[in-house]
C-alpha positions, 0 to 999 in steps of 0.5 A: 747966733744964726750964722754959727748954728749953721757953721757949726752943722756944717763943721761937723758935717765936714768932720765927718765926711758928709757932703757940705753941700746936702745942707737943708737948702733953699727954702724957695728953691730947693738948690743947695745953699752954696753962697753966703750973703754978707749984706743979709747974714744968710745962706742962700743957693746960686738961683737967690744970688742971682735975684734982684734982691741979693745982685748987689750984694757982697758974696762968699762961698760957704766954706770962705764964710765958715772960716771967716767968721770961725776965725772972728768968733774964736778971737771974741772967744780969746778975748773973753776968755782974757777977761775972764783971767783978769776978772778972776784975778781981780776976785782972788785979790779980793777974796784974800783982802777980805781974810 
């Protein structure tokens, strides 16, 4: 949910033509959040990326992470829509049967 919230903010800023790198920034180093740590599922700055806490973790540039998670969210959304359509079909059948 946190990644989705940040991705929405980034997408809105990109759509408006604002610089995405100006997103809130690292609380510790006051640097722009340019890297996504896949292990911790968090956006981090380049200074944090080099720290011991993240050095061995899998990393992605912010835009790549946004696109990757956006694709996953859209796939899950499509599956949920299909499930909803099936349930609505079952409901329709049951309503007709009860009439």
